[in-house]
C-alpha positions as CSV (number, residue, x, y, z in Angstrom):
1,M,49.4,-94.6,-78.3
2,I,52.2,-92.2,-78.9
3,K,50.0,-90.5,-81.6
4,R,47.0,-90.3,-79.1
5,L,49.2,-88.6,-76.5
6,R,50.5,-86.0,-79.0
7,R,46.9,-85.2,-80.0
8,N,45.9,-84.6,-76.4
9,A,49.0,-82.5,-75.5
10,R,48.5,-78.6,-75.7
11,P,50.9,-76.7,-77.8
12,A,53.5,-74.8,-75.8
13,Q,53.0,-70.9,-75.6
14,R,55.8,-68.6,-76.7
15,P,57.2,-66.6,-73.8
16,G,58.0,-63.5,-75.9
17,R,54.4,-63.0,-76.9
18,A,53.1,-63.2,-73.3
19,R,55.6,-60.7,-72.1
20,F,54.6,-58.3,-74.9
21,N,50.9,-58.3,-74.0
22,L,51.4,-57.8,-70.3
23,R,53.6,-54.9,-70.8
24,G,51.2,-53.3,-73.2
25,R,48.4,-53.6,-70.9
26,L,50.3,-52.2,-68.0
27,A,51.5,-49.3,-70.2
28,L,48.0,-48.6,-71.3
29,V,46.7,-48.5,-67.7
30,A,49.6,-46.5,-66.5
31,G,49.1,-44.0,-69.3
32,A,45.4,-43.7,-68.6
33,M,46.1,-43.1,-64.9
34,G,48.8,-40.6,-65.7
35,L,46.5,-38.7,-68.0
36,C,43.8,-38.7,-65.3
37,S,46.4,-37.5,-62.8
38,V,47.4,-34.7,-65.1
39,V,43.8,-33.7,-65.6
40,L,43.1,-33.7,-61.9
41,V,46.2,-31.8,-61.1
42,G,45.4,-29.3,-63.8
43,R,41.8,-28.9,-62.4
44,A,43.2,-28.4,-58.9
45,V,45.6,-25.8,-60.2
46,D,42.7,-24.1,-62.0
47,L,40.5,-24.1,-58.9
48,Q,43.1,-23.2,-56.4
49,L,45.2,-20.7,-58.4
50,I,43.7,-19.5,-61.6
51,D,39.9,-19.3,-60.8
52,N,40.3,-19.4,-57.0
53,A,38.7,-16.0,-56.4
54,F,35.7,-16.8,-58.6
55,Y,34.9,-20.1,-56.9
56,Q,35.6,-18.7,-53.5
57,Q,33.1,-15.9,-54.1
58,K,30.6,-18.5,-55.2
59,A,31.2,-20.6,-52.1
60,D,31.0,-17.5,-49.8
61,S,27.8,-16.3,-51.4
62,R,26.2,-19.6,-50.4
63,F,27.4,-19.9,-46.9
64,L,29.3,-16.7,-45.7
65,R,27.1,-13.8,-44.6
66,E,27.8,-10.4,-43.1
67,L,25.2,-9.7,-40.4
68,P,24.5,-6.4,-38.7
69,I,25.0,-6.1,-34.9
70,A,22.2,-4.0,-33.5
71,T,23.1,-1.2,-31.2
72,S,21.0,0.8,-28.7
73,R,20.0,4.5,-29.0
74,G,21.4,6.8,-26.5
75,M,19.3,7.4,-23.4
76,I,17.4,10.7,-23.0
77,T,17.2,12.0,-19.4
78,D,15.7,15.1,-17.8
79,R,18.0,17.7,-16.1
80,N,18.1,15.6,-12.9
81,G,19.2,12.4,-14.7
82,E,15.7,10.8,-14.6
83,P,15.2,8.6,-17.7
84,L,12.8,10.0,-20.3
85,A,13.6,7.7,-23.2
86,I,15.4,4.4,-23.0
87,S,16.2,1.5,-25.4
88,T,15.3,-2.0,-24.3
89,P,16.4,-5.3,-26.1
90,V,13.6,-7.0,-28.1
91,A,13.4,-9.7,-30.7
92,S,12.5,-9.7,-34.3
93,L,11.4,-12.9,-36.0
94,W,12.5,-13.6,-39.6
95,A,12.3,-16.6,-42.0
96,N,14.3,-18.1,-44.9
97,P,11.6,-18.4,-47.6
98,Q,13.8,-20.9,-49.5
99,E,13.7,-23.2,-46.6
100,L,10.1,-22.5,-45.4
101,V,8.6,-23.1,-48.8
102,K,9.8,-26.7,-48.6
103,H,7.5,-27.3,-45.6
104,P,4.1,-26.0,-46.7
105,D,2.5,-28.0,-44.0
106,R,4.2,-26.0,-41.3
107,I,3.2,-22.6,-42.7
108,A,-0.4,-22.8,-41.3
109,E,1.0,-23.7,-37.9
110,L,3.4,-20.7,-38.0
111,A,0.6,-18.4,-39.1
112,A,-1.5,-19.4,-36.2
113,A,1.4,-18.8,-33.8
114,I,2.0,-15.2,-35.0
115,R,-1.8,-14.6,-35.5
116,V,-1.9,-13.9,-39.2
117,D,-4.0,-15.4,-42.0
118,G,-2.4,-18.7,-43.2
119,D,-3.2,-18.1,-46.8
120,E,-1.7,-14.6,-46.7
121,L,1.5,-15.9,-45.1
122,A,1.8,-18.7,-47.7
123,R,1.4,-16.1,-50.4
124,R,4.1,-13.9,-49.0
125,V,6.5,-16.9,-48.6
126,A,5.8,-17.9,-52.2
127,Q,6.5,-14.4,-53.5
128,R,9.9,-14.5,-51.9
129,A,10.7,-18.1,-52.6
130,D,14.0,-17.0,-54.3
131,K,15.1,-14.9,-51.3
132,E,16.8,-16.0,-48.1
133,F,15.3,-13.4,-45.8
134,M,12.0,-11.9,-44.8
135,Y,10.6,-10.5,-41.6
136,L,7.5,-12.3,-40.3
137,P,4.6,-9.9,-40.4
138,G,3.9,-8.2,-37.1
139,Q,6.9,-9.7,-35.5
140,R,9.4,-6.8,-35.5
141,R,10.6,-5.6,-32.1
142,I,8.5,-7.9,-30.0
143,H,9.0,-9.2,-26.4
144,P,11.7,-11.9,-26.4
145,A,9.4,-14.3,-24.5
146,S,6.8,-14.0,-27.3
147,A,9.5,-14.7,-29.9
148,Q,10.8,-17.7,-28.0
149,K,7.3,-19.3,-28.0
150,V,7.3,-19.2,-31.9
151,L,10.9,-20.5,-32.1
152,D,9.9,-23.4,-29.8
153,L,7.6,-24.7,-32.5
154,G,10.7,-25.7,-34.5
155,V,9.4,-24.5,-37.8
156,P,12.3,-24.9,-40.3
157,G,13.7,-21.7,-41.6
158,V,12.4,-19.5,-38.8
159,F,14.9,-17.5,-36.7
160,S,15.2,-14.6,-34.3
161,Q,17.5,-11.6,-34.2
162,R,18.1,-9.1,-31.4
163,E,17.0,-5.5,-31.9
164,Y,16.1,-2.5,-29.6
165,R,12.8,-0.7,-29.0
166,R,12.3,2.7,-27.5
167,F,10.4,3.0,-24.2
168,Y,9.1,6.3,-22.8
169,P,8.5,6.1,-19.0
170,Q,6.6,9.5,-18.9
171,G,4.1,8.4,-21.6
172,E,1.9,11.1,-23.1
173,A,3.1,13.7,-20.7
174,L,6.3,14.3,-22.7
175,A,5.2,12.8,-26.0
176,H,5.2,16.1,-27.9
177,V,8.7,17.1,-26.7
178,L,10.4,13.7,-27.1
179,G,8.6,12.5,-30.3
180,F,9.1,8.8,-31.2
181,T,11.1,6.4,-33.4
182,N,10.0,4.2,-36.3
183,I,10.2,0.5,-36.7
184,D,13.9,0.9,-37.7
185,D,14.6,2.9,-34.5
186,R,15.1,6.2,-36.4
187,G,13.8,9.4,-34.9
188,Q,10.6,10.7,-36.5
189,E,9.5,13.7,-34.5
190,G,10.5,16.0,-31.6
191,I,13.8,15.6,-29.8
192,E,14.2,12.0,-31.3
193,L,14.3,13.6,-34.7
194,A,16.3,16.7,-33.9
195,F,19.1,14.7,-32.3
196,D,18.7,11.5,-34.3
197,E,22.3,11.4,-35.4
198,W,23.6,11.9,-31.9
199,L,21.3,9.3,-30.4
200,R,21.4,6.7,-33.1
201,G,24.8,5.3,-32.7
202,R,26.5,3.1,-35.3
203,P,25.5,-0.6,-35.9
204,G,28.3,-3.1,-36.0
205,A,28.8,-6.0,-38.4
206,Q,30.1,-9.6,-38.2
207,R,30.8,-12.4,-40.7
208,V,29.2,-15.7,-40.1
209,I,28.9,-19.0,-41.9
210,R,25.4,-20.4,-42.3
211,D,24.2,-23.8,-43.3
212,R,21.7,-24.3,-46.1
213,R,18.9,-23.8,-43.6
214,G,20.1,-20.4,-42.6
215,R,21.4,-21.4,-39.2
216,I,24.7,-19.8,-38.0
217,V,27.2,-22.5,-37.6
218,E,30.4,-20.4,-37.2
219,N,31.3,-16.8,-36.3
220,V,34.1,-16.0,-38.7
221,D,35.3,-12.5,-37.6
222,L,34.1,-9.1,-36.3
223,V,34.0,-6.7,-39.2
224,R,33.0,-3.6,-37.2
225,A,32.2,-3.2,-33.5
226,A,28.8,-1.7,-32.6
227,E,28.9,1.8,-31.2
228,P,26.0,2.7,-28.9
229,G,24.3,6.1,-29.3
230,K,25.3,9.0,-27.1
231,D,23.1,10.0,-24.1
232,L,21.3,13.3,-24.1
233,V,20.5,15.4,-21.1
234,L,17.5,17.7,-21.6
235,S,16.7,20.9,-19.8
236,I,13.2,19.5,-19.0
237,D,12.4,18.9,-15.3
238,R,10.0,15.9,-15.4
239,R,8.4,17.0,-12.1
240,I,7.4,20.4,-13.5
241,Q,6.5,18.8,-16.8
242,Y,4.1,16.5,-14.9
243,L,2.5,19.5,-13.1
244,A,2.0,21.4,-16.4
245,H,0.5,18.4,-18.1
246,R,-1.8,17.6,-15.1
247,E,-3.1,21.2,-14.7
248,L,-3.5,21.6,-18.4
249,R,-5.7,18.5,-18.5
250,N,-7.7,19.6,-15.5
251,T,-8.4,23.0,-17.1
252,L,-9.5,21.5,-20.4
253,V,-12.0,19.3,-18.5
254,R,-13.2,22.3,-16.4
255,T,-13.6,24.7,-19.3
256,G,-14.6,22.3,-22.1
257,A,-11.7,23.6,-24.2
258,S,-10.5,21.7,-27.3
259,A,-6.8,22.1,-26.8
260,G,-4.1,23.8,-24.7
261,S,-0.4,24.5,-24.4
262,A,1.9,25.5,-21.5
263,V,5.6,26.5,-21.6
264,V,7.9,27.1,-18.7
265,L,11.3,28.7,-19.2
266,D,14.2,29.3,-16.9
267,V,14.5,33.1,-17.1
268,A,18.3,33.4,-16.8
269,T,19.3,30.6,-19.2
270,G,16.4,30.2,-21.6
271,E,16.2,26.5,-20.8
272,V,12.8,24.9,-21.4
273,L,11.8,23.3,-18.1
274,A,8.4,22.1,-19.2
275,M,6.3,22.1,-22.4
276,A,2.9,20.4,-22.3
277,N,0.2,20.1,-25.0
278,L,-3.2,18.6,-25.2
279,P,-4.6,16.6,-26.9
280,A,-1.8,14.1,-26.4
281,Y,-1.0,10.7,-27.8
282,N,0.7,7.5,-26.7
283,P,4.3,7.4,-28.0
284,H,4.4,3.6,-27.8
285,V,1.5,3.1,-30.1
286,V,1.5,5.7,-32.9
287,S,-1.1,5.6,-35.7
288,A,-2.1,7.8,-38.6
289,E,-5.2,8.9,-36.6
290,D,-2.9,10.6,-34.1
291,R,-1.6,13.1,-36.7
292,D,-3.4,16.1,-35.2
293,A,-2.7,15.1,-31.6
294,R,1.0,14.7,-32.4
295,R,1.4,18.5,-33.1
296,N,3.6,20.2,-30.5
297,R,1.3,23.2,-30.5
298,A,3.6,25.2,-28.2
299,V,6.1,25.4,-31.0
300,T,4.2,24.9,-34.3
301,D,0.8,26.6,-33.8
302,L,0.5,30.3,-34.4
303,I,-2.0,32.4,-32.4
304,E,-2.8,36.1,-32.2
305,P,-1.4,36.8,-28.7
306,G,-4.1,39.2,-27.7
307,S,-3.4,41.3,-24.6
308,T,-0.3,39.5,-23.7
309,I,1.5,41.7,-26.2
310,K,0.5,44.9,-24.2
311,P,3.6,44.9,-21.9
312,I,5.8,44.8,-25.0
313,T,3.9,47.8,-26.5
314,V,4.3,49.7,-23.2
315,A,8.0,48.7,-23.2
316,A,8.4,50.2,-26.7
317,A,6.9,53.5,-25.5
318,L,9.1,53.6,-22.4
319,Q,12.2,52.7,-24.5
320,A,11.4,55.5,-26.9
321,G,11.1,58.0,-24.0
322,V,7.6,59.2,-25.0
323,V,6.0,58.2,-21.7
324,T,6.8,57.2,-18.1
325,P,4.9,54.8,-15.9
326,T,3.0,57.7,-14.4
327,T,2.1,59.5,-17.7
328,P,-1.7,60.0,-17.9
329,V,-3.6,58.4,-20.7
330,D,-7.2,59.4,-21.4
331,T,-9.2,56.3,-22.4
332,S,-12.6,58.0,-22.5
333,P,-15.2,57.3,-23.7
334,G,-14.0,53.7,-23.7
335,W,-13.5,53.4,-27.4
336,M,-11.7,54.9,-30.4
337,A,-11.9,54.7,-34.1
338,N,-10.0,51.9,-35.9
339,G,-10.7,52.3,-39.6
340,R,-14.2,51.0,-40.3
341,Y,-14.2,49.4,-36.8
342,R,-13.8,50.4,-33.2
343,T,-11.1,49.6,-30.6
344,S,-13.0,49.2,-27.4
345,D,-12.5,48.5,-23.7
346,V,-14.7,46.4,-21.5
347,R,-15.9,49.7,-20.0
348,N,-14.8,53.3,-19.9
349,Y,-11.8,53.5,-17.6
350,G,-11.5,57.2,-18.0
351,M,-8.1,58.7,-17.1
352,L,-5.4,56.1,-16.4
353,D,-1.7,56.3,-16.1
354,V,0.6,54.0,-18.1
355,T,0.7,51.5,-15.2
356,G,-3.1,51.6,-15.1
357,V,-3.3,50.8,-18.8
358,I,-1.6,47.5,-18.0
359,T,-3.5,46.9,-14.8
360,K,-6.9,47.3,-16.5
361,S,-5.7,45.9,-19.9
362,S,-7.0,48.9,-21.8
363,N,-7.1,48.5,-25.6
364,V,-7.7,52.2,-26.0
365,G,-4.8,53.0,-23.8
366,V,-2.1,50.9,-25.6
367,S,-3.5,52.1,-28.9
368,K,-2.7,55.7,-27.9
369,L,0.7,54.7,-26.7
370,A,1.5,53.0,-30.0
371,A,0.3,56.1,-31.9
372,M,3.1,58.0,-30.1
373,L,5.7,55.8,-31.8
374,S,6.9,55.7,-35.3
375,D,6.2,52.5,-37.2
376,R,9.8,51.6,-37.2
377,Q,10.2,52.2,-33.4
378,F,7.3,49.9,-32.7
379,Y,8.5,47.3,-35.1
380,D,12.1,47.2,-33.9
381,V,11.1,46.6,-30.3
382,L,8.7,43.8,-31.1
383,R,11.4,42.2,-33.3
384,S,14.0,42.5,-30.6
385,F,11.6,40.5,-28.4
386,G,11.6,37.7,-31.0
387,F,8.3,38.3,-32.8
388,G,8.3,37.4,-36.5
389,A,11.3,35.1,-36.3
390,S,11.9,31.6,-35.1
391,T,13.5,31.2,-31.7
392,R,15.9,28.7,-33.2
393,S,15.3,26.4,-30.3
394,G,16.3,23.5,-32.6
395,F,12.8,21.8,-32.3
396,P,11.7,20.4,-35.7
397,G,9.0,22.3,-37.4
398,E,9.2,25.4,-35.3
399,A,7.1,28.2,-36.7
400,A,8.4,31.7,-37.0
401,G,5.2,33.6,-36.5
402,L,3.8,36.4,-38.6
403,F,4.9,40.0,-38.1
404,A,5.1,42.0,-41.3
405,D,7.5,44.8,-42.1
406,P,6.1,48.3,-41.6
407,S,6.2,48.8,-45.4
408,Q,3.4,46.2,-45.6
409,W,1.1,47.6,-42.9
410,S,-2.3,49.0,-43.6
411,G,-3.5,52.2,-41.9
412,T,-4.9,50.3,-38.9
413,D,-2.3,47.5,-38.4
414,K,-0.2,49.2,-35.8
415,Q,-3.2,50.0,-33.7
416,T,-4.5,46.4,-33.7
417,M,-1.0,45.0,-33.2
418,S,-0.6,47.1,-30.0
419,Y,-3.2,44.9,-28.3
420,G,-2.3,41.6,-30.0
421,Y,-4.1,41.3,-33.3
422,S,-2.8,41.4,-36.9
423,L,0.3,39.4,-35.8
424,S,0.8,35.9,-34.6
425,A,3.3,34.0,-32.4
426,T,3.8,30.6,-30.8
427,P,3.4,30.1,-27.1
428,L,7.2,29.5,-26.9
429,Q,7.8,33.0,-28.5
430,V,5.5,34.6,-25.9
431,A,7.3,32.8,-23.0
432,A,10.7,33.8,-24.3
433,A,9.6,37.5,-24.7
434,Y,8.4,37.5,-21.1
435,A,11.6,35.9,-19.9
436,A,13.4,38.8,-21.5
437,I,11.4,41.2,-19.4
438,G,12.4,39.2,-16.3
439,N,16.0,39.0,-17.3
440,G,16.8,42.7,-17.3
441,G,15.6,43.2,-20.9
442,R,17.9,40.6,-22.3
443,W,16.3,38.1,-24.7
444,T,17.8,34.6,-24.6
445,Q,17.5,31.9,-27.2
446,P,15.4,29.0,-25.8
447,T,17.0,25.6,-25.6
448,F,15.9,22.0,-24.8
449,V,19.4,20.9,-23.8
450,K,20.7,21.4,-20.3
451,G,23.7,23.7,-20.1
452,Q,23.5,24.7,-23.7
453,H,23.9,28.5,-24.1
454,G,22.2,30.2,-27.0
455,D,22.4,33.6,-28.4
456,T,21.4,36.6,-26.4
457,R,20.6,40.2,-27.2
458,Q,19.5,43.3,-25.3
459,A,15.9,43.9,-26.3
460,I,15.2,46.9,-24.1
461,E,17.2,48.7,-21.4
462,P,17.3,47.1,-17.9
463,D,15.5,50.0,-16.3
464,V,12.7,49.8,-18.8
465,A,12.4,46.0,-18.2
466,D,12.2,46.6,-14.4
467,A,9.5,49.3,-14.9
468,V,7.4,47.0,-17.0
469,L,7.8,44.1,-14.6
470,K,6.5,46.3,-11.7
471,M,3.5,47.3,-13.9
472,M,2.7,43.7,-14.6
473,H,2.8,42.9,-10.9
474,T,-0.3,45.1,-10.5
475,V,-2.2,42.8,-12.8
476,T,-2.3,40.1,-10.1
477,E,-3.0,42.5,-7.3
478,P,-6.5,43.8,-6.3
479,G,-8.0,45.7,-9.2
480,G,-6.0,43.7,-11.8
481,T,-7.4,41.1,-14.2
482,A,-5.4,38.1,-13.0
483,R,-5.9,37.8,-9.3
484,Q,-6.3,34.0,-9.7
485,A,-2.6,33.9,-10.7
486,R,-1.5,35.0,-7.2
487,I,0.8,32.6,-5.2
488,L,1.0,32.8,-1.5
489,G,4.4,34.3,-0.4
490,Y,5.4,35.3,-3.9
491,N,4.9,38.4,-6.0
492,V,3.7,37.5,-9.4
493,A,3.9,39.6,-12.6
494,G,1.8,38.7,-15.6
495,K,-0.7,39.6,-18.2
496,T,-4.0,38.1,-19.3
497,G,-5.2,37.8,-22.8
498,T,-8.4,36.9,-24.6
499,S,-8.7,37.0,-28.4
500,R,-11.3,36.0,-30.8
501,K,-10.6,33.2,-33.3
502,A,-10.3,34.2,-36.9
503,S,-13.0,32.8,-39.1
504,G,-14.0,33.5,-42.7
505,G,-12.1,36.8,-43.1
506,G,-13.3,38.1,-39.7
507,Y,-13.6,36.9,-36.1
508,S,-16.0,34.5,-34.6
509,R,-17.5,34.2,-31.1
510,R,-15.0,31.5,-30.3
511,Y,-12.0,32.5,-28.1
512,V,-8.4,31.7,-27.2
513,S,-7.5,32.5,-23.6
514,F,-4.0,33.4,-22.5
515,F,-1.9,34.1,-19.5
516,A,1.8,34.8,-19.4
517,G,3.7,35.7,-16.3
518,L,6.9,35.7,-14.2
519,V,7.7,34.7,-10.7
520,P,9.1,35.9,-8.3
521,V,9.0,39.6,-9.2
522,D,12.1,40.6,-7.1
523,N,14.3,38.1,-8.9
524,P,12.3,36.3,-11.7
525,R,13.2,32.6,-11.9
526,F,10.4,31.3,-14.1
527,S,8.6,32.5,-17.2
528,M,5.4,30.7,-18.2
529,A,2.9,31.1,-21.1
530,I,-0.5,29.3,-21.1
531,V,-2.8,29.0,-24.1
532,I,-6.3,27.5,-23.7
533,D,-7.9,27.1,-27.1
534,D,-11.7,27.3,-27.7
535,P,-13.1,27.1,-24.1
536,D,-16.8,26.8,-23.8
537,P,-18.1,30.4,-23.5
538,A,-20.8,29.2,-21.1
539,K,-18.1,28.1,-18.7
540,G,-16.0,31.3,-19.1
541,Y,-13.4,32.3,-21.6
542,Y,-11.4,35.3,-20.2
543,G,-7.7,34.7,-19.7
544,G,-7.8,35.7,-16.0
545,L,-10.5,33.1,-15.3
546,V,-9.3,30.2,-17.6
547,A,-5.6,30.4,-18.0
548,A,-4.3,32.3,-14.9
549,P,-5.2,29.4,-12.5
550,V,-2.9,27.1,-14.5
551,F,0.0,29.5,-13.9
552,K,-0.8,29.6,-10.2
553,D,-1.0,25.8,-9.7
554,V,2.1,24.9,-11.8
555,M,4.3,27.7,-10.5
556,E,3.3,27.0,-6.9
557,G,4.7,23.5,-7.3
558,A,7.8,24.6,-9.3
559,L,8.8,27.2,-6.8
560,R,8.6,24.5,-4.0
561,L,10.4,21.9,-6.0
562,M,13.3,24.3,-6.9
563,D,13.5,25.7,-3.4
564,V,12.9,29.3,-4.5
565,P,12.6,31.4,-1.4
566,P,9.5,33.6,-1.1
567,D,9.9,37.3,-1.9
568,D,6.6,38.3,-0.2
569,I,7.7,37.0,3.2
570,E,5.3,39.1,5.2
571,T,2.3,37.7,3.5
572,W,3.7,34.2,3.8
573,L,4.4,34.6,7.5
574,A,0.9,36.0,8.1
575,A,-0.6,33.0,6.3
576,Q,1.4,30.6,8.5
577,E,0.1,32.4,11.6
578,D,-3.5,32.1,10.4
579,R,-3.0,28.4,9.9
580,R,-1.9,28.0,13.5
């Protein structure tokens, strides 16, 4: 029994061994945990202190973005504060290709919403699958309501951003002067290009945090505040501009002409009050096909000014003291030799005085006056009136004209120049030259900015300018070539011109019709030059018939709008009595 009990009893365990195993295990666990703690602390130190900048950069590159803050271009107004170009807020749709490519089933839906081919959109997204940004085709600067319709679809990775788009309230009437901006709101032509830096402003920037889908979840800070563009006040009067554009269009319809230009200047300041051109274009929808129509012909196109140069030739002769307004000039038999050709008048005017040479527009008469001058005398006066040099108006692409130095003249050049051939000028140059006659002989640099004062110079003596002005007045009186330029109650000074178009080394039977004039004669306020290109000969092509009526209709309105008092008050009063 006792033996059985001893066999069944378990041997007693030694306390020392048990304690040894427990401690070892605890030590092992503690050591392992301590080692892990050291590793973790070391890694934390590495991340937070040693390589902090590297990992912060990586984190920021994934989530932190610097976004531009769009800013509006400055407003362009006319001289009276009426808006000519304004910026309106619009929306531009963009997508995160990395997100969009994960939802190929939604691409076709998106393509239908923005009206593009689904396969083409899918191809574009696939090409940019490693990018985070792409504009959706055709969705730049669209109406916010249209953008919202696309956003309402909830296509993953599609977003909208605010931008600005240029709007031109006057449409094509001022398109050539103002120009237009591109898709990035940068000036491309005209005033928009010339003053792009002034108008553009400075976009701002802000830092934001985006989630993996590209959505902004937090605005971090403002990097740079947006600075709107500065406003610009032009010298243009939109009312006179409208008149010029309207009457120019009516004339082209009436005469069948292919193109036309009209320029109105303030005589005293040189400010451009109106500048119209046809054909025109829509500045809101500009295409490659509009390239020819986009030319501002009044500034860029060179024309032989024809008989509009004759008052300048007469001024040169008066300035040199070789003639007076009453000096007789024999124009018989109505022609004179000009090298292998003839210089001819419409008919034989016989004996004329210098004033009559202007009144009848005698080519023979001005040729004989030019012959009395040295080449240098003639050249210097025409140069002082701005021919052969840019007006420096600041308009992009302005042409300088062609007027060679006397050393390059042939034997007949001076003669043909005296009545407007063998040299070329822009309509703006002609208008500026006539403004000088009306401003006491002082030529003033034209400008498109209200209140901007350009360079001036004395082209001819004031008494000479006054004499030429009075001679030009006879052109619109009975016996003159421009009676259709007359304005009731106002004395008008001007000169018609008709020149053949150069073709194949000679001249064709196609014409350019001109009229340039000043009103009122007693104290000239406006200078205007009109060019009608290629009128239908069957409908008339002489400057007095084609271009002079444009002057009359535009200036009649401009004088009324600007409250210029009549200087022929007796005629005006007589007309009022007749109306009663």
